[in-house]
C-alpha positions in Angstrom: 0.2 0.1 0.0 1.6 3.4 -1.0 1.4 6.4 1.3 -1.6 7.8 -0.6 -3.5 5.0 0.1 -2.3 5.4 4.2 -3.9 8.5 4.7 -7.3 8.6 6.7 -10.1 10.8 6.0 -11.1 13.5 8.3 -14.2 11.7 9.8 -11.4 8.5 10.5 -9.0 11.0 12.2 -11.1 12.4 14.2 -12.6 8.8 15.6 -8.8 8.1 16.0 -8.3 11.3 18.1 -11.4 10.9 20.3 -10.1 7.2 21.2 -6.9 8.4 22.0 -8.4 10.7 24.3 -10.7 8.5 26.1 -8.1 6.1 26.8 -5.6 9.2 27.7 -8.5 10.6 30.1 -9.3 7.5 31.8 -6.9 8.2 35.3 -7.0 12.0 35.0 -7.1 13.8 38.3 -10.4 15.6 39.1 -11.5 18.1 41.4 -15.2 19.4 42.8 -15.8 23.2 41.9 -19.4 24.9 42.8 -21.8 25.7 40.0 -20.8 29.4 40.4 -17.6 28.3 38.8 -18.5 25.9 36.1 -17.7 27.8 33.0 -14.9 26.2 30.5 -14.9 22.9 32.7 -15.5 19.6 31.9 -17.2 16.8 33.7 -15.8 13.8 35.0 -18.5 11.9 35.3 -22.0 11.9 34.1 -25.0 13.9 35.8 -28.4 12.1 36.1 -31.8 13.5 37.2 -32.7 12.2 40.4 -36.0 13.2 40.6 -38.6 14.6 38.0 -38.4 18.7 37.7 -40.5 20.6 38.0 -41.6 19.2 41.0 -45.2 20.8 40.9 -47.3 23.0 38.8 -45.8 26.5 38.5 -47.9 29.6 36.7 -45.4 31.0 33.9 -47.4 34.4 33.8 -49.3 36.8 36.2 -52.9 35.7 36.0 -55.5 34.0 37.3 -55.7 30.0 37.7 -58.8 27.8 37.6 -59.7 24.4 36.1 -62.0 23.9 32.9 -65.7 24.4 35.3 -69.0 26.4 34.2 -68.2 29.9 34.7 -68.4 32.8 35.6 -65.8 31.5 38.3 -65.6 33.0 41.8 -62.5 34.4 42.8 -61.1 33.7 45.9 -59.3 35.8 48.7 -55.5 35.5 48.9 -53.4 35.6 45.7 -50.7 33.1 45.6 -47.1 33.7 45.0 -44.0 31.7 44.6 -43.4 31.2 48.2 -47.0 30.7 49.5 -48.7 27.5 49.8 -52.0 27.7 47.7 -55.4 26.9 49.1 -57.3 24.3 47.8 -59.9 25.4 44.8 -63.1 23.8 44.9 -65.0 23.5 41.7 -66.1 26.9 40.1 -63.5 28.8 41.5 -60.5 30.8 40.5 -57.7 32.2 42.3 -55.0 35.2 41.1 -51.5 33.8 40.7 -48.1 35.3 40.2 -45.4 34.1 37.7 -43.4 31.1 39.5 -46.2 30.7 41.9 -47.3 26.8 42.3 -50.6 26.2 41.3 -53.9 25.1 43.7 -54.8 21.5 43.2 -57.7 21.0 40.7 -56.3 24.3 38.9 -54.4 23.6 35.4 -54.5 26.4 33.2 -53.9 30.0 33.7 -54.9 32.9 31.9 -53.2 36.2 31.7 -54.0 39.3 33.8 -54.3 41.4 30.6 -56.4 38.6 29.2 -58.7 38.3 31.9 -62.3 39.4 32.1 -63.2 40.0 35.8 -66.7 41.5 36.4 -68.0 42.0 40.3 -65.2 39.6 41.5 -66.0 36.8 39.1 -63.7 35.6 36.4 -65.5 34.8 33.0 -64.1 31.5 31.9 -61.9 32.0 29.3 -61.3 29.9 25.8 -57.8 28.5 26.5 -56.3 25.0 26.1 -55.9 23.3 29.3 -52.0 23.5 30.6 -51.9 27.0 29.2 -49.3 28.9 30.9 -48.7 26.5 33.0 -45.0 25.3 33.9 -46.0 21.3 34.2 -44.9 18.8 36.7 -42.2 16.6 35.4 -42.6 18.7 32.0 -38.7 19.9 32.0 -37.0 16.3 32.9 -37.5 12.9 34.0 -36.4 11.4 37.2 -33.2 9.5 36.1 -32.9 11.1 32.5 -28.9 11.3 32.0 -28.6 15.0 31.2 -24.5 15.2 30.9 -21.8 12.6 29.9 -18.3 12.9 31.2 -16.2 15.3 29.3 -19.3 17.6 28.6 -17.9 21.2 28.3 -19.8 23.6 30.7 -20.9 26.8 29.9 -22.8 29.8 32.0 -26.0 28.5 31.0 -25.5 24.9 32.3 -25.7 26.4 36.0 -28.9 27.0 35.2 -30.0 23.5 34.8 -27.5 22.2 37.2 -29.2 24.3 40.2 -32.4 23.0 38.9 -31.5 19.5 39.6 -29.9 20.3 43.4 -26.9 20.7 42.7 -24.5 23.3 44.4 -21.2 21.6 42.9 -19.7 19.0 40.0 -16.7 17.0 39.4 -14.8 18.2 36.8 -11.3 17.1 35.1 -8.2 19.3 35.3 -7.5 21.3 32.1 -4.7 19.7 30.1 -1.3 21.3 30.3 0.1 21.9 26.5 3.2 22.8 25.6 3.6 24.2 22.0 6.6 24.1 20.3 7.8 25.4 17.1 10.3 23.4 14.5 12.3 25.2 11.8 15.8 26.3 11.8 14.5 29.7 10.1 12.1 30.1 13.1 14.7 29.1 15.6 17.4 31.9 14.3 15.2 34.2 14.1 14.9 34.7 10.2 10.7 33.8 10.1 8.5 34.9 12.3 6.5 31.9 14.2 3.0 32.6 13.1 1.5 29.4 14.0 2.8 29.1 17.9 0.4 32.2 19.1 -2.9 30.8 17.2 -2.4 27.3 18.6 -2.0 28.7 22.1 -5.1 30.6 21.5 -7.0 27.7 20.3 -5.8 25.7 23.0 -6.6 28.1 25.5 -10.3 28.5 23.7 -10.8 24.9 24.1 -10.6 25.1 27.9 -6.8 23.9 28.2 -3.7 26.0 29.9 -1.5 25.9 26.9 2.2 27.3 27.5 4.5 28.5 24.5 8.1 26.4 24.9 10.1 28.2 22.1 11.7 26.6 19.2 14.2 23.8 18.1 16.3 23.6 14.7 15.9 21.3 12.3 18.2 18.9 13.6 17.1 15.1 14.2 18.6 14.5 17.3 17.4 18.0 18.8 13.8 17.8 17.6 13.2 14.2 19.2 15.4 15.5 22.6 13.0 18.6 23.1 9.8 16.9 22.2 10.7 14.2 25.0 11.5 16.7 27.7 8.4 18.3 26.8 6.4 15.4 27.1 7.7 14.7 30.7 6.3 18.2 31.8 3.3 18.4 29.9 -0.1 16.0 28.8 0.5 17.2 25.2 2.8 18.4 23.3 1.5 20.1 20.2 4.2 20.9 17.4 4.3 23.2 14.7 6.5 22.4 11.3 8.4 19.4 10.0 5.3 16.8 9.4 6.1 16.3 5.7 8.8 14.5 4.1 11.1 16.8 3.2 14.7 16.3 4.0 14.5 18.3 7.1 10.9 17.4 8.4 12.3 15.2 11.2 9.1 15.4 13.8 7.2 12.4 12.6 10.6 10.5 12.6 10.8 12.0 16.3 7.4 10.9 17.3 8.0 7.5 16.0 10.9 7.0 17.9 9.4 7.9 21.1 6.3 6.2 20.8 3.3 5.1 18.6 2.0 7.3 15.9 -1.7 6.7 15.6 -2.1 8.3 12.2 0.1 10.8 9.6 -1.6 12.6 7.2 -5.3 13.1 6.4 -7.3 13.5 3.3 -7.7 17.5 3.5 -6.3 20.7 1.9 -5.2 22.5 3.1 -3.5 20.8 6.4 -3.0 17.6 5.0 0.4 16.5 7.0 -1.0 16.6 10.5 -0.1 13.4 12.7 -1.3 12.5 16.5 1.2 10.3 18.7 1.1 8.4 22.0 4.0 8.4 23.8 3.5 6.0 26.6 6.9 6.7 28.1 6.0 9.6 29.1 2.0 9.3 29.9 1.5 12.2 27.2 0.2 12.5 23.7 1.5 14.7 20.7 -0.3 16.3 18.1 2.2 17.4 15.0 0.6 20.2 13.1 1.9 21.3 9.5 3.8 24.6 9.2 1.7 26.6 6.9 -0.3 29.1 9.1 -3.7 28.1 7.4 -3.2 24.6 6.9 -2.2 24.8 10.7 -5.5 26.3 11.8 -7.6 23.9 9.5 -5.9 20.7 10.6 -6.1 21.6 14.2 -9.3 22.9 14.2 -11.1 20.3 11.9 -8.8 17.4 13.3 -7.3 18.1 16.3 -10.1 19.6 18.1 -11.7 17.0 19.4 -9.0 15.8 21.3 -9.4 18.8 23.5 -13.1 19.1 23.4 -14.3 15.7 23.3 -17.0 17.4 20.9 -16.7 15.8 17.0 -19.4 18.4 15.9 -19.3 21.3 13.7 -21.6 24.0 13.4 -22.9 24.8 10.0 -24.5 27.7 8.2 -26.2 27.7 5.0 -25.4 30.0 2.4 -25.3 31.2 -1.3 -21.5 30.4 -3.0 -21.1 33.8 -5.1 -18.4 32.1 -7.4 -17.6 28.7 -9.3 -14.7 27.0 -7.4 -13.0 24.0 -9.4 -11.0 21.6 -6.9 -7.4 19.7 -7.4 -7.2 16.0 -7.3 -9.8 13.7 -6.0 -9.5 11.9 -2.6 -9.3 14.6 -0.5 -11.8 17.1 1.2 -10.9 20.9 0.8 -11.5 23.3 3.1 -12.1 26.6 1.2 -12.2 29.7 3.3 -15.0 32.1 2.7 -15.9 35.6 3.9 -19.9 35.7 4.9 -22.2 38.6 4.1 -25.4 38.5 4.4 -26.9 35.4 2.8 -23.6 35.1 0.4 -20.2 33.1 1.0 -17.5 34.5 -1.1 -14.7 32.1 -1.8 -11.6 33.7 0.1 -8.7 33.2 -2.3 -10.6 33.7 -5.5 -9.4 36.6 -8.0 -12.9 38.5 -7.3 -12.2 38.5 -3.5 -9.9 40.5 -1.6 -7.4 38.0 -1.6 -6.4 36.9 -5.1 -4.7 33.3 -5.0 -6.7 31.4 -7.5 -8.9 32.1 -10.6 -10.9 28.8 -11.2 -8.9 26.1 -9.0 -8.8 26.3 -5.3 -5.0 26.5 -4.6 -4.6 25.4 -1.2 -0.9 25.0 -1.3 -0.7 28.9 -1.8 -3.2 29.8 0.2 -2.0 27.8 3.1 1.0 30.4 3.7 -1.2 33.4 3.1 -2.1 35.4 6.2 -5.0 37.3 4.5 -7.0 34.3 4.7 -7.1 34.5 8.4 -9.8 37.0 7.8 -12.3 34.2 6.5 -15.3 34.0 8.6 -15.8 30.1 8.0 -14.9 27.2 5.5 -16.8 25.0 3.3 -15.5 21.8 3.4 -16.2 19.7 0.3 -15.2 16.9 -2.1 -17.1 18.5 -5.0 -16.5 21.6 -6.9 -18.6 24.4 -5.7 -21.1 26.2 -8.0 -22.2 29.8 -8.3 -25.6 30.2 -6.9 -25.6 26.8 -5.0 -26.5 26.6 -1.3 -23.2 24.9 0.4 -22.7 24.7 4.4 -20.2 27.0 6.0 -18.3 26.2 9.1 -18.3 29.2 11.0 -14.4 29.7 12.3 -16.3 31.2 15.6 -17.9 27.6 16.3 -14.3 26.1 16.3 -13.1 27.9 19.2 
């Protein structure tokens, strides 16, 4: 089998990444944090609802609670508020109720105050469906329902549900320590600017982990291997940039093969093809080798490596209209075509009619991968087929990858 055939598709690479993640996280240290501090944290264990929620029927509007009785209905005294225990209602009665207050027995519907017709202390029976403006008992969460799985990343919004479940704290996994290492003599000697490492540090941080830039190493095989080994003994994950292809001075893959087990090398995605992931068991670490061209580095990190840090393989999309025809190169690849978005339109960034004139009819991932102007893209279209002007396409927004 030749090297071309050994490349895996993006979804296959993500399968490998998630398997490596699951194995690596099995024995990770955990800590308990209050719900007020959960944003960005990752759960170490699943969360199951112990009881149904809500436990009682509650009003969702200020108004009058009643049952389906013939009216007009007598409005009883003593309105019901969230903190009070409602009186029992008898047939033919209604009661004033506040938002969030528990419904009395028998009552099953609420009419809004502004829609209520009251005359002489009596409520005209509203023509409403049963359950209107009622947050019904057990309608939100069922007892025994699993709401979160281990590895879920929590947001501020999750605090709402967790507190409703009665949780004051949760058990989370400690963030991964990530050492970012640039390779390349031209970078090490200061002749070229390191464009990738700051971007990778920001990506890792946005994924909820703790990156640190650990400098650079020249294109010398023994020094590359030694430096990766040093960092693997200090960090959970080593992320390298550059030196992942098959050139005479590309030593990263050889170093990873010497230090551990390369899970895969090269993915059928352009730009970003020469990415690799490796297990380094002697150091209890993982390694991600990112190609050196900046846009290719971003594509491979965001579309292939991201699930290692997030546990999430999903990539939300927006459907937009492509503004120009875009041809593709050789078959057997998914092409990540950067686009800018304006209204309903997606303009291929790199097309001659865009602010970055890199190609005319056929997408050129090689040149575009080096173009820093492509960093202004609003998203990417991941496709194996040429794009037709006027056709609808799914765009992966860049902000959904961070």
